[in-house]
N, C-alpha and C positions, 0 to 999 in steps of 0.2 A: 379504679381496680376496680369493685363491686367487690367489697370487704365478701358477701354473698356466693359472689361468681370461684366456680373451683381454679385449684392452680391448675397450671397445665401439667403437673406430676400426677394429678390427681385425674384430668381428664383425661392421657391420653390409654391408661389403662380400662377405661370402662370402654372409647370407644373400640379398641383392640376387642375388646370381650364380643363386641358387637357388631364389626366386621364379618362379612361374609364371604368378603375374596380375600382365599390363601397368593401371596406373591413374594416369589420369587426374584435377586438376578443374580446371572452369574456371569462368570468369566469365560472365553472360547477357551480356556486347560479346563472348563467346569469348576471353577473354585466359587466359592460361596460366597456373596459380598451383599445380596443384602436377604432375611428371610423374617418375614413375620408372624406372629404369634399363633393367625389361624393358618397360614403353607408349614407352622415346623407340624400343629399338630395333624394335618389330614396327611401330609406326608410321611406322620409316625403311621396313621390309619393305614395307609397302601400299604404298611412296611411289611405288620402284621399283616394284611391279607397277602401281599406275598409272601412271605415266606414262613406264614401259618401259625408262624406265635400269640397269644392267646394269655396276658396276663400275663405279661414281659417284658420289662422295657427294653432297649433294642440298642448300640449303641448310637451316639448321638452323632451326626454329619453325615451321616450314611446318606444319601438322595436313596429314592425307590430306581427299580430297573425303568419302570416305567416313564420317569422322566430321566431319568440320561435317554434312554432307545429315543423318545422325543427330543432332547439334546441336540443329538447325532444330524436327527431329520434336520434340523436347526440350521447345522454348520456347516453340513451340505452344497443348502440353499445360500450359504455366507459365500460360498465361495468359488458363486457363479450370482450373484446376485450381488453385483458392489456396491453402483448406482445409489443416485436419491433415489434416483425414480420410482427402482424397481422395492427401495423397503417392504412397503405399503404389500408387498407379497410377498415375503421373508416372515411367514407364519403357518404353523402346524396345529393339528389339533388333535388328539386324541379319546377316550373313551376307555377311562379308569372299570370294565366290569366285573370285577372279580371282589370289589368292596362293597359293602352293602350301609349305605345303601353308596351306588355306583357314582363315582365323582368325572366331573371335565377337566381336564388339560388343556390348558393354552398357553402353543410360544412361541411367544414372538424374537424371531433377532435383526436388535442395532445394528446397519453395517456398522466398520471405520475407512475410511479412506486409506487410511495406515496402512488395511492388511487386515485377512478375517482373527488372526493373532489380536488383537484391539478390538474387533465385536463385543459385543457384550449381547447375557437374550435373557428376556425378560419370561419367566411361568408363572402362569394363573390358576390355578385351582378349587374348586368349590364343585360343594354337592349338587346329585339330582334327588332336592328334597323330599320325604319319605308322600308324600302329600301332590308332588309332579309324580308320581311312580307310575306306569302305566300296568291300566287292566290288562292281563291277558284273554281278557278273554272277547275286550275291545278289541286286540293284535290281530285275535281269531279271525274274528271274524272282518275284518282290515285286507287279509294278508290270505284267507280260504285257510287257516293251520283247521289241520285235526286236532282229534285231542291231543294223541300220541308227540305231535310236533307242536303242540302246547307246552304241553310233559317235558320237553327236552328243549324247550327257547327258556323258559321256568329257569333250568339250569344250569343252561349257560351265563345268564347272568348271575347266576350268584356265583360264577368263575368255576366249576364242575372242570375235568378231562370227561372225555370221550368214554373211557373204563369207566370210572365213578357217575357217570347218567345209565349208562349201561347197568350196573349190575344194581342204581334203584329202583331201574324202572324193566328191569326183570328183561333184557333182550343180548343177542351179542354186541360187542362194542363195533361192528363192521354194521349191524341196522342203525347203531345211532348215527356213524358218519350217511351212511342214506337215507337220513331224517336232514338230518343238518343242509345234505344236498339242496335236498328239496325244498327245504327251507328258503335256501340263497335262491334257488331257482325262483320263487313266491315272491321274495321280496326284494328281488334286483341287485340282491349284491353275491361277491365275490371269493369274504372271509368273513372267519366268525365273529372281528367285529364290527364287519362296514356291517352287517348282520343284525347284528346289536346297539349299531347304529339306526336302522330302521324303524326295529322296533320302541327302543324307543323317544325315534323323534321328536314327533305328535308334544312329548312332557320337557323334552327340553328346553336353554334357553334360547334365547334366537343366535341363530352364528352358527352352528354344527352342523356342516351339509354331511 
């Protein structure tokens, strides 16, 4: 071994710090089997965004609601896709838009021939980098959004509720709902998450449909 080469103990923390992809492995009972440092940091960030807590440490070991919901979807797939040829189909993706910057969660199910209770779930999490974040002007041109619709999209990306958006732009909550309906029509989406995926898609890593 080269005396100038850092030991494994010193190399690993540096590698962890440089890693941009968070990885977690869970059992079918959602018992955490592995969590790298990056995933722990990003899960804590999502937890804070979901709860609105700022500047306080949350209890360790609490999975964000977005992660547990994704795991539930994966488990449903595992119950019906138990054969090896189906394994590549046991995958779900979710956009976490209420954090800044937004994040992408990907869930992969690893079926076990002994049954779903022996399956494993792999979750990856990564940020959509600030430099990749879309210009709303470009999105507006692409989908022919009005200025008011662009303002609604901007607040949706921040994770605001219809009520919060209405108060901010000075319209009735029902009007915000109508704007969102029109935006869904223009983007060819049927849900708020789907709408945001359409808006953010050109700036997302490949593979998120």
